[in-house]
N, C-alpha and C positions, 0 to 999 in steps of 0.2 A: 130183593136186595136194594138197600138205599144207594142211590147214585152218588158218585163222587162229585160230579158236576151236573148242574141243570143248565141247559142252553135255552135261552129265551129268545124267540124270534118274532118280532112284530111284523105283520105283513099287510099289504093293501095292494090288490091287483098285481100279484107276482106269480101268475100261473106259468110264465116262461122261465122263471128262475128257481122256483121252490124245489123241483124234483132234483136238479143237479146239485143244489146246495145240500140237500138231505143225503144224496149219494156220497158227496164229499165228506160229510160229517160221519157217515157210517164207516168209511175207511179210517177216518181219524180216531174213532172211538173203539176200534178193535182192541179187545183185551181190557177195556175199562168199563166201569159202571157209569153210564151216561144216560140222561134222559133229555129229550128235546120237547119244548113247549112252544107250539106255534099259535099265535093269537091273531086272528083275522079281523080287521075292522071293516071289511066289505060286507054290507047287508046281504049280498047274494052269495057270499062265501066262495067266490070263484077260485081263489087260491087253494082253499082247503079241498074243494072238489077235485082239484088237479092231482092231489097227492095219491100215489098208488101205494097203499099201505103194504101190499104183499111183497113189494120190492125191499122192504126193510124189516124182515122177520125177527132179527135179533135186536132191534132198536126199540127202546121205550119211547113212544111218541104220543104226546098228549096234544089235543087241539081244543080251542075255544074261540069265542068271539067277544068283541067288546066295542065300545064307542071308538071313533077314530081319534088318533093321536098317539105317537110313539110312547110318550110317558104313560098314558092310560093303559095302553096295550102291554107294556113291559111290567107295570105294576100288577096287572091281571095275571101275567105269566108267573111272576114271583109268588103270587098267592097260590098258584097251582103247583109250583115246584117243590120238590122234596129233598133236593141235594143241599149240602152245606155251602156250596160255592155256586154263585149265579154268574153266568156268562151271557151278556146281552149282545146278540149278533144280528146284524142286518142281513136280510135275505139275499142281497147281492154281494156279500162279502164271504170269502173263504179264509179259514185259519191257515197259518203256515204249518209246514211239516213239524211235528212234535209240539204243536201249540198247546194241546191239553196237558202234556207232560210238563211244559214250561210253567203253566198256571199252577199245577199241583206242587211243583218244586218251589216256586216263588212263595206260595202261601204256607210253606213249612216254617217260614219266619213268622212268629206270632205277632210281631210288631207291624206287619203289613196288613192293611185292610182290603187291598185289591190292587187293580192296575189296569193296564191295557197294552196293546202291541204298537209297534211302529206301523205307519201307514204305507201300504204299497198299492199301486194302481195297475190293473191288468191292461197295459198298453205299451207299445214299443216307442211311442212318441217321446222325444227328449224333453218336451215341456212338462210332462208328468214327473220326470225325475226331479225337476226343480220343486214342484209341489211337494213331493215326498220329502226332500231335504228340508224344506221350510217347515213341514209338519213335524219332522223329527226334532228339529231345534226348538220349535215352539213348545212341544210337549214337555221337553226336558227343562226348559226355562220356566214355563208357567205352571207346570204340573196340572194342566187342564186338557187331557186327551178328549177327543171327540168320539161320538158314538160309532163312527165307521172304523174306529181302531179297536173294536171288540172289547169294551169295558167289562171287567169281571170284579166281583166283590163277594166278600163273605156274606152269606144270606142273613145271619143274625144282625150283622152290622148294617146291611142295607135296610132292613126293617126298622132298626133302632133309629136311624137318621131320617126315617119317613119316606124312603123311596124316591121316585121321581115325582116332580110336581106336574099336575095336569095342565101343562101349558102347551100351546100349539107348535112351539119351536124353541130351541135352546134348552130343552129338558136335560140333555147330557151335560152341557156346560154348567147349568145351575147345580146339578148334583155334584159335579167335581169341584165347583167353587165352595160348596158347603163342606165337603171333605177337607179341602185345603184350609178353609177358615178354622176348622176344628184342630188343625195341626196334625191330622192323621196321615200315616205314610202309605204311599202307593208305589208300585214299580212299573216302569215302562220297559217291557220286555223287548230286547233287541232282535226281534224277528218280525218280519212284515206280514200283516194280513194282505190279502189281495182283493181289492174292491173294484167293482165295475165302473168304468169311466162314463157310463151312459149319460149322466146329468151334464157333465162337462161337454161331452160330444154334442149334446142337444143344444146347450146354451152358448157354447163357445168357451174354450179353455181360459182365455184371458178375462172375458166379461164375467164368466161364472165365478172365477176365483176372486176377482175384485169385489163382486157383489157379496160373496161370503165374508170377506174381510170387513167390508163396510157394515154389514149386519152385526158382525161380532163386536165391532167398536161401539156401535149404537147401543147394543145390548149392555155392554159393560158400562156405558155412560148412563144407563137407567131407562132406556126406551123399552116400553112394554113389548113382550113377545107377541101379544095379540095385535099390535100394530106392525111389527116386523114381518109377521107371517104373510102379509099381503104382497111382499116382495120376494117370497120364496115359494113359488107354486109347486 
């Protein structure tokens, strides 16, 4: 059976998150034709070795390896995918309840090429509510959702525009800028994905957020991603 949605997950050193993410997707995909493509950039495949395949008997689960870089990994996953809709999902991000139905419903509109969700962060700290609100406003004004908002696109369209560029950072922004410049329509679904706050917790909420904003401004001003990645470990 051809899947309705192919979920592409680029991973690198995610043995502690991959199993729970796959369990969540198993619950989300009940009653739907869904495949998941996990592409590991770790030469030792530590994340893939962690996957307990017998826990997901009803799930079509494909795995492969590639060079490191989210754009490279997601392009590899798209090559392996067979569904007409591609959903690019970070390993530490969970879809909202009814997320797959929301994607299928949105793309009933033939004028839409894809979209993303609102950002949610799995933490009770009030500072994250501010980040979520800013991300929501930014996405609707700029039409440039980030990768942690679970970007989805029609597969034929994704291939037609050349997929992700093999750059070390900002591959998601670059893709959405190209879509925007073409004048093609996307939808920001008013449901929140839930992403792990681990990077903010490690680097500091304020400093991590400011660093992200500065990198974005520099990128939009034309600074090379190959230079910017030095400041995004």
